[in-house]
C-alpha positions as CSV (number, residue, x, y, z in Angstrom):
1,M,-14.2,43.7,65.5
2,L,-10.7,42.2,66.2
3,H,-12.2,38.9,65.4
4,R,-13.5,40.1,62.0
5,Y,-10.2,41.6,61.3
6,I,-8.1,38.0,62.2
7,G,-11.0,36.7,59.9
8,N,-9.8,38.8,57.0
9,F,-6.0,38.5,57.8
10,T,-6.2,34.9,57.5
11,H,-8.1,34.7,54.6
12,F,-5.6,37.2,52.7
13,C,-2.7,34.9,53.7
14,L,-4.3,31.8,52.4
15,S,-5.4,33.6,49.0
16,V,-1.4,34.6,48.8
17,C,-0.1,31.0,49.9
18,M,-2.7,29.6,46.6
19,Q,-1.3,31.8,44.5
20,I,2.3,30.8,45.1
21,F,1.3,27.1,45.4
22,P,-1.0,26.3,42.9
23,P,-3.9,24.2,43.9
24,K,-2.5,20.9,42.4
25,C,0.0,20.8,45.3
26,T,-2.3,21.1,48.0
27,T,-4.2,18.5,49.8
28,K,-7.1,18.9,52.4
29,H,-4.5,18.6,55.2
30,G,-2.9,22.1,53.8
31,I,-0.1,23.1,51.6
32,K,2.7,20.6,50.9
33,S,6.6,21.5,51.7
34,E,8.9,22.5,48.9
35,N,10.8,19.4,49.5
36,D,7.3,17.3,49.0
37,I,6.9,18.9,45.9
38,E,10.4,18.1,44.5
39,D,10.0,14.5,45.5
40,L,6.5,14.3,43.8
41,D,8.2,15.7,40.5
42,H,10.9,12.9,40.8
43,Y,8.8,10.4,41.5
44,E,6.2,11.2,38.6
45,M,9.0,11.5,35.9
46,K,10.4,8.0,36.8
47,E,7.1,6.5,36.6
48,E,6.6,8.2,33.1
49,E,10.1,7.6,31.7
50,P,10.2,3.6,31.5
51,V,6.4,3.6,30.0
52,D,7.3,5.9,27.3
53,G,10.4,4.0,26.6
54,K,9.0,0.6,26.2
55,K,6.1,1.8,24.2
56,S,8.4,2.9,21.8
57,E,11.1,0.5,21.8
58,D,8.3,-2.5,21.1
59,D,6.1,-0.6,19.0
60,G,4.9,-2.4,15.7
61,I,6.8,-6.0,16.5
62,E,4.9,-8.8,16.7
63,K,4.6,-11.1,19.9
64,E,6.7,-14.0,18.8
65,N,9.6,-11.2,17.9
66,L,9.4,-9.6,21.0
67,A,9.7,-13.3,22.6
68,I,13.3,-13.7,20.5
69,L,14.2,-10.3,21.6
70,E,13.6,-11.2,25.1
71,K,15.3,-14.7,25.1
72,I,18.5,-12.9,23.6
73,R,18.5,-10.5,26.6
74,K,18.1,-13.6,29.0
75,N,20.7,-15.2,27.3
76,Q,23.1,-12.3,27.4
77,R,22.3,-11.9,31.2
78,Q,22.9,-15.7,31.8
79,D,26.4,-15.7,29.9
80,H,27.5,-12.4,31.9
81,L,26.6,-14.2,35.2
82,N,28.5,-17.4,33.8
83,G,31.6,-15.2,32.9
84,A,30.9,-16.5,29.2
85,V,30.2,-13.1,27.6
86,S,30.7,-13.2,23.7
87,G,30.9,-10.0,21.6
88,S,31.1,-6.3,22.9
89,V,28.4,-4.1,24.4
90,Q,28.6,-1.8,21.5
91,A,28.2,-4.5,18.9
92,S,25.3,-6.2,20.9
93,D,23.5,-3.2,21.7
94,R,23.8,-2.1,17.8
95,L,22.7,-5.5,16.6
96,M,19.9,-5.6,19.1
97,K,18.6,-2.0,17.4
98,E,19.2,-3.5,13.9
99,L,16.9,-6.6,14.9
100,R,13.9,-4.7,16.6
101,E,14.1,-2.0,13.2
102,I,14.0,-5.1,11.1
103,Y,11.1,-6.8,12.9
104,R,9.2,-3.4,12.6
105,S,10.2,-3.1,8.8
106,Q,7.2,-3.6,6.1
107,S,9.6,-5.2,3.7
108,Y,10.1,-7.9,6.7
109,K,6.6,-8.0,7.5
110,T,5.3,-8.6,3.7
111,G,7.9,-11.3,3.4
112,I,10.5,-9.9,0.9
113,Y,13.2,-11.2,3.2
114,S,13.2,-13.0,6.8
115,V,15.6,-13.1,9.4
116,E,16.6,-16.0,11.7
117,L,19.5,-16.4,14.3
118,V,21.9,-19.1,14.1
119,N,22.1,-21.2,17.5
120,D,20.3,-18.1,19.0
121,S,23.4,-16.2,18.4
122,L,23.2,-12.3,17.8
123,Y,26.3,-12.0,15.6
124,E,25.5,-14.7,13.1
125,W,22.1,-14.1,11.2
126,H,20.8,-16.2,8.2
127,V,18.9,-14.1,6.0
128,K,16.4,-15.5,3.3
129,L,15.5,-13.4,0.0
130,R,12.3,-14.6,-0.6
131,T,11.0,-12.0,-3.3
132,V,13.2,-10.8,-6.1
133,D,11.9,-8.1,-9.2
134,P,9.1,-10.8,-10.9
135,D,10.3,-9.4,-14.1
136,S,13.9,-10.9,-13.4
137,P,15.4,-14.2,-15.1
138,L,16.3,-15.2,-11.2
139,H,12.6,-14.8,-10.0
140,S,11.8,-17.3,-12.6
141,D,14.5,-19.4,-11.8
142,L,13.4,-19.4,-7.7
143,Q,9.9,-20.7,-8.9
144,V,11.5,-23.9,-10.8
145,L,13.9,-24.1,-7.9
146,K,10.5,-24.3,-5.6
147,E,9.0,-26.9,-7.8
148,K,12.1,-29.1,-7.8
149,E,13.6,-28.8,-4.3
150,G,11.0,-26.8,-2.5
151,M,13.0,-24.2,-1.9
152,D,12.3,-20.8,-3.4
153,Y,14.6,-18.5,-1.4
154,I,18.3,-17.4,-1.7
155,L,20.0,-17.9,1.7
156,L,22.6,-15.5,2.9
157,N,24.7,-15.8,6.0
158,F,25.6,-12.6,7.7
159,S,28.4,-12.9,10.7
160,Y,29.5,-9.9,12.6
161,K,32.7,-9.1,14.7
162,D,33.1,-7.4,18.1
163,N,34.1,-3.9,16.5
164,F,30.9,-3.9,14.3
165,P,29.2,-0.9,13.4
166,F,32.7,0.1,12.4
167,D,33.4,-2.7,10.4
168,P,30.8,-4.5,8.0
169,P,29.4,-7.7,8.1
170,F,30.7,-10.6,6.4
171,V,28.1,-11.8,3.8
172,R,27.8,-14.8,1.9
173,V,25.4,-17.0,-0.1
174,V,25.1,-20.2,1.3
175,S,22.5,-21.8,-1.2
176,P,21.7,-21.9,-3.9
177,V,24.8,-21.9,-6.6
178,L,24.4,-18.8,-8.1
179,S,26.3,-17.5,-11.5
180,G,26.7,-13.9,-12.3
181,G,25.3,-11.5,-9.8
182,Y,28.6,-10.4,-8.6
183,V,28.8,-13.8,-7.0
184,L,32.6,-14.8,-6.3
185,G,34.2,-18.3,-5.4
186,G,32.6,-19.7,-2.1
187,G,29.7,-17.7,-2.0
188,A,31.2,-14.2,-1.5
189,L,29.9,-11.0,-2.9
190,C,31.7,-8.6,-4.7
191,M,30.4,-5.2,-3.7
192,E,32.3,-2.3,-2.4
193,L,29.6,-1.8,0.1
194,L,31.0,-5.1,2.1
195,T,34.6,-3.8,2.3
196,K,35.8,-1.5,4.9
197,Q,36.6,1.1,2.4
198,G,33.0,1.4,1.3
199,W,31.4,0.8,4.6
200,S,29.8,3.2,6.5
201,S,28.7,2.7,10.3
202,A,25.5,4.9,9.4
203,Y,24.2,1.9,7.2
204,S,21.4,-0.2,8.5
205,I,21.7,-4.0,8.0
206,E,18.0,-3.7,6.0
207,S,19.4,-1.2,3.4
208,V,22.3,-3.8,2.7
209,I,19.9,-6.6,2.6
210,M,17.8,-4.8,0.0
211,Q,21.0,-3.6,-1.6
212,I,22.0,-7.3,-2.2
213,N,19.0,-8.3,-3.4
214,A,19.0,-5.4,-6.1
215,T,22.6,-6.2,-7.1
216,L,21.5,-9.9,-7.8
217,V,19.4,-8.5,-10.3
218,K,21.2,-5.9,-11.5
219,G,24.2,-8.7,-12.2
220,K,21.6,-10.9,-14.0
221,A,22.1,-14.0,-11.3
222,R,21.0,-17.2,-12.4
223,V,20.6,-20.6,-10.3
224,Q,22.8,-23.2,-11.5
225,F,20.8,-26.1,-11.2
226,G,22.6,-29.4,-10.5
227,A,25.8,-27.5,-9.6
228,N,28.0,-29.2,-6.7
229,K,26.6,-27.2,-3.6
230,N,29.8,-27.8,-1.6
231,Q,31.8,-25.4,-3.5
232,Y,29.8,-22.6,-1.4
233,N,31.5,-22.8,2.1
234,L,32.8,-20.5,4.4
235,A,36.6,-21.1,3.9
236,R,36.3,-20.5,0.0
237,A,34.2,-17.5,0.5
238,Q,36.7,-16.0,3.1
239,Q,39.8,-16.5,0.7
240,S,37.7,-14.9,-2.0
241,Y,36.9,-11.8,-0.1
242,K,40.6,-11.5,1.1
243,S,41.6,-11.3,-2.4
244,L,39.2,-9.0,-3.4
245,V,40.2,-6.3,-0.7
246,Q,43.5,-6.8,-1.3
247,I,43.5,-5.9,-4.7
248,H,41.3,-3.1,-4.0
249,E,43.7,-2.0,-1.3
250,K,46.7,-2.7,-4.0
251,N,45.6,-0.8,-7.0
252,G,41.9,0.2,-6.7
253,E,41.2,-2.9,-9.2
254,C,38.2,-4.9,-8.5
255,F,38.9,-8.5,-8.0
256,C,35.9,-9.0,-10.0
257,L,37.7,-7.5,-13.3
258,Q,39.9,-10.5,-13.5
259,F,37.1,-12.8,-14.0
260,H,35.7,-10.5,-16.7
261,I,32.4,-9.8,-14.1
262,E,30.7,-6.2,-14.3
263,C,31.0,-5.5,-10.8
264,I,28.6,-3.0,-9.3
265,S,31.7,-1.5,-7.5
266,C,33.5,-1.0,-10.5
267,L,30.7,0.9,-12.4
268,V,30.5,3.3,-9.1
269,Y,34.1,4.0,-8.5
C-alpha cells in the first residue's frame, strides 16, 4: 500500500515538473537546471545571428564582387595594423554599404553602368555609363565613338571625403569630352544635387549615377570628336565646381547661366 502511494506521488511530481519545464528542456538524465536553460538560449542566439546577418549581407552578389568586398576588408585591416588608416569609420562603412547595394542592383547587373575602384581605394571610383536613352543623340555618338576608338561609355570619376555621406561626392567627367549636358570646364557637372546645399545624406550613390545619366540626356550632351582630351582634368573641374558653389551661395544664380547653359538646378530652383 505504502509503495503504491509513493509511486503515485512520484508520478504526480514528475507530471508537474514536465508542465513547468517543457520536454525540449529535458534529457534522458533528467530536467536541466534554470542556468542550463539560459545558457542554451544564449548559445542558440549566438549561432543564429551571424548566419542570418551573412545571408542578408551577401545575398544577390556575384562571387567576383564578393571577392572585391573581402579584399577591401582585408586592406582596411592591414592599414589599421600598419597605422596607415585612411578615411573615417563612418565614411568607410557607408561606402561599403553603397558598394554592396550597387552589386545587388539590376541596373548594375544588366550593364547600364559599371563601377571600379581606383587603385583599390574605397574613396575613389570610376563609374562607366554604358547605356543611355537609345533615342538620344548621345547614344548615337557613343556608337560612333565605339567604331572610332573602341570606347562606348562615358567615364565618370567619383571621389569621397572623410565626412561622406554628409557631404556629396565630387563627380567629374573624365572622357569623352562633351558639349551640353550641364558639363562645365574640366568635366565638372552643374547639378544642384552635387552641391552641399542640394545634397542629402539619404541619397544613394546609385540614384546619383542614374540621375547623372538622365541629366546628360536631358541636357542634350554630345560627344566632341577630335577635341583636346587634356581639357578634362581634376584641377580645372575643381575650379569650375568652386565657382559654381560660390555663385549659388552668393546670389542663388547658377554658374551655368553665365555661359547661357540651361541648367537642371536652375529649372528646379
